[in-house]
N, C-alpha and C positions, 0 to 999 in steps of 0.2 A: 507581411506580418511585422509587428514591431519587434523590438529586441527582447530576447529572453533575459530574465534575471537569474542570477546565481547566488548560492549561499553556501557556507561550509556545512558539512554533514556533522551535526552535533559538535563535539570537541575536536574533531579531526581536521586535518589540512586539506580534506577532499572537497572539491567544489562540485556542487550538483545543481541542476536547474530546479526552479521553484515548481515545476510540474514534473511529475514522474509518469512515465509511460507504463501503464499496466497492460499485461499481455494475456490475461486470463481468457479473453474472447478469441485469441488466435488459435485456430483449430476448430473448436466447437461451434463458433458463430461466424468467424471470418476465415476464408480459405487462404492458402499459403501465399498466393499472388497478391491478394489484397492486404494481407498482414505485412508483407515486404514493402508494399507501397506506403502503408501507414508508418512503418518504422523509418523509411526514407524521408517522409514528410516531417516526422518528429525531429530527426537530426537536422533537416533543413531549417526548422523553426528554432533550433538551438537547444532542444531537449536532449540532455546527455545521460539521464538516469533512467534505465529500463529495469523493470521489476518482473520477475517471473517466479515459478515454483516447479519442483520436480514433478508434482502430481497434476499440473495443468494439462489439459487435454481430457482428463477424467475417465473413469471407467476403463474400457479396453484400450483407450488411447492415452493413458497416462504417459507423460513424457513427450507427447506430440508437440506441445507449445515450445519446449526447450529445443526440439529438433527443428522446428520452423525458424527459430532465432539463429540456431547454428548454421542452417543453410543460408540465411541472410548474411551472417558474418562471412561466409565462405565466398560471397560474391566480391569480396575485397573492397578496395576503395577506402581504406582506413576505417571501415565500419567498426571493427572490433576495438581499434585504438581509441576511437572517439567516445565510446560508450562506457559509462560506469554501470557494470552489470551486477545485478542482485538476483539471487535465486534463493530457494528455501529447502529445508530438510525437516522431516518429521513423519509425514504421511507415508502409508505403505503403498508400494508400487505394484501390488498384484491387481489384476484386472477386476476381481470382485473382492470386496473388502473383507469378506468373512474367511478368506483362505490365506491369511498372511502366515508365511513361515516365520519361526522364532527369529528375532534379532533383525527382521527386515523392515522395521519401522522405528520410530521414536529416536532418542538421542544417545543411545549407547555409543561408546567409542567405535564399536564394530560397525554399527549402521552409519554413523557419520562418515567413516572411511569409505564404506561402500557407496553411500549416496553421493558423496562429492565426486568420486571417480566416474560414476554413471552420468552425473550432470555434466561434467567436463566433456565427456564423449559426445553426448547429445548436442551440447552447445558449441562443439568444435573449437574449443579454446583451451589454453593451458592454465588459465586462472579465472577465478570468480572474485570480483571486487568486494562485494558485500554478501556474506553467507549468512542467511537468516534462519533462526529456529522458528518453524511455522506455529509452534504451540509449545506450552511447557510440558516437560516429561516428568511426572510426579515420581517415577521410579529411579531416575538417574541423578546422582549428585553433581554439582557444578564442578567439583575437582576433577572428576572423570571427563566431563564435557570440555573443560579448558585444556586438560592434558591432550585430548584429541585434536582440539583446534590449534594448540601450539605446534604440534607436529605438522599440520597442514599448512600453517603459516611459514614454518621453517622450509617445508618442501616447495613453497611458492605457489601452492594451489589456491589459496585464499589470501586476502589482504586484511579485510575487516569483518566483524561479526555484528549481526543485528538480531533483535528479537521480533516476534510478531505475536499479537494476542497474549502478551504477558500481563498479569496483574502488577500493580505498583510494587508489591513486596517481593515479587520474583526478580524484578529489575534490580532491586536493591541487593537481594541475596546473590544474584549472578555477579554483580560488579564488586561486592565485598569479597566474594571468593576469588575473583580475579586479582584484586588488590593484595590479598594474602599471599597469593602465589607469586606475585612480582613478575614483571616482564610480560604478563598477559594483557592484551589490550582491553579486553572486557567488551561489553555491548556498546556499540556507538549509535545504534538507531533502534527505534521501536515502531513497528507498523501496526497501527491499531484502527479499530472501527471508530470513526469520529466524523461527525457532521452536525449540522443544525438540529437535525431530528434525534440524534443520539449523542448527547454531550456528557455521559457518565465518565468518560476518560478524563475529564477535567478534574475529577475529584481526587484521584490517586495516581493514575497512570502518567498523565502529563507532568505533574509536579515531580514525580520520581525520575522521569526521563530528564527533565530540566536540571535537577540536582545532580544527577550522574553524568551529565553531558551527553545525552542521547538526542539525536535529531528525531522528531516525531513525523512519521509519514502516514497520514490518514488514508485508510482504504475505504471504499464505497462512499465517496464524498457527497453523492447525491441520494444515498440510502436506497439503492436499488431503483433509481428513477423517481422516487417519491418527491424529491426536491427539484425535479426537472420540468415543472409546469405540467404535471400529470392530469390535473382536472381540466385545464384549458385544452389539452390535447384530446381528452375524452369528449368534451363539449363540441369540439370541432370535428368529432368523428374520426379522430386519428387513431394511432394503434392502441389497442387495449392494453392496459397495464397488466403485468403479470408478476408472479413471484412475490417478493417482499412488498413491493408497492401496493399490489392488489390486496394482499392480506390486510395491510395496515389500513387501507381505505374502507374496509368493511366495518371499521370502528367509527362510529359517528363523531366521537370527539377528535379523532385524528383527522377525519375529513374536514371538520370545521377549522382545525388548526391550519391544514394545508391551504384551505380556502383563504384565510386570513393572510397567510404567507404570500399567496399568489396575488391577492388584492393589493397588498402593500407594495410589492415590486411593480405591479402594473401601474400603480399610481405614480411611481417614480421612473417609469419607462425602462425598467430593467428586465432582462431575461432571467428567469428563475435559476436555471442550471449554472449560468455564468455567475450570478450573484452568490450562489451557495459555495462555489469554488473560491471566489474573491473573499468571501467571509473567512474561510479557512486560512487564506493567506495572511489575514490580519491577526491570527491567533498567536499568542505567546507560545514559543517552543516548537511551532510547526515549521518543518523544513519545506514541505511541499506535499500536496495531495496527489494520490494516485489516480490518474484518469485512464479508464480501460475502454478506449473507443472500439466499437464494432465497425464503424465507417470513417472515412476521411473527414466527413462533415462534422462528426462528433469531436474529432481532434481540433478542427478549426474553432468550434465554439469553446472548447476548453482553453485554447490559446488566447482567445479574447479576454478570458477572466483575468489573466496576469496584468492586463493594462486597466482593468476596471477599478476605479476609486470609489469606494462606498462611503457616502456622507455619514456624519455623526447621526443624523436623523434616521437614516436607513439602518444603521448598526443598532441604534436604540430600539427601533421598531422590530428588528429581528430577535433581539433579546426578549422583547415582550411576548412575541409569538412563541418563541422557543426558549424559555428561561433555562439557564445551565443549573447544575445541581449545587454549585458553590464548592468551596474547598473542603477537604477532610481535615479535622473531624466535625467542623461546624455543620456540614451538610446533613449529618444524621444525629449530632449530639444535642443541638438546640436550634 
């Protein structure tokens, strides 16, 4: 494998790899032994930024993914020391979502405190490097949130804070509130849905992140497999697409767009999934996309994307197939 590239996370001094290892499949799709092997391979390849969430594992197994990572750290060998560990708080941890006890979800000071302690226990570590809000909490003010975070930073339980799935105005509100408090670091990263097929983040979220010094960490860089050569795989009788990709392909306009995308890359001898990741690495404000491999082979494919140089011709072609929304307010004002 070639050498991994690193960049600062937003305005911080923290150096992170340009690929982020997403762990959402660890547990539900990938067993513990394979998950550990993928994490070892990621470290060997120079990936030092691992992303998870307290709810991963889902349903009755919420928390399972953090436990798999904790067991991996416990194997020693500087594993914890080498990893920039990011997890998330917001979702409720009850096995069935309808039976959440009051204050056992969202971003109240009491739930932040509870959730961080539970995550630390599962992750078998004494600190989380980047603690991320998984969603906005419309009921909790940022003064309360930052007060809770300040305490955790002073206790040494967390170092940095990030957002996920925040609209641009909430990024602004959060960091203006942090600035008014003084001494509070504020958000340093935003993890958002962003890829060739879903570029709306370019309108408000990414400009807000750039203005406030947040690194942008795109999740679902292949839009649920839609950008991974799905039509070619179908034609070759490969695995049937499911979930987001299958739903999207039921729309003839989307199908036509994906065909044009695959044809363009085929003409240039490029592998679609790798090109989609490489495209994100060229985007202003992007720290690095989250790749969530189910298998070691998927990780290898993602690693090749870091070394892929897309020509101006390919970049222009991709813009034609998937035009971005343009900046705000022009995108909707005229």
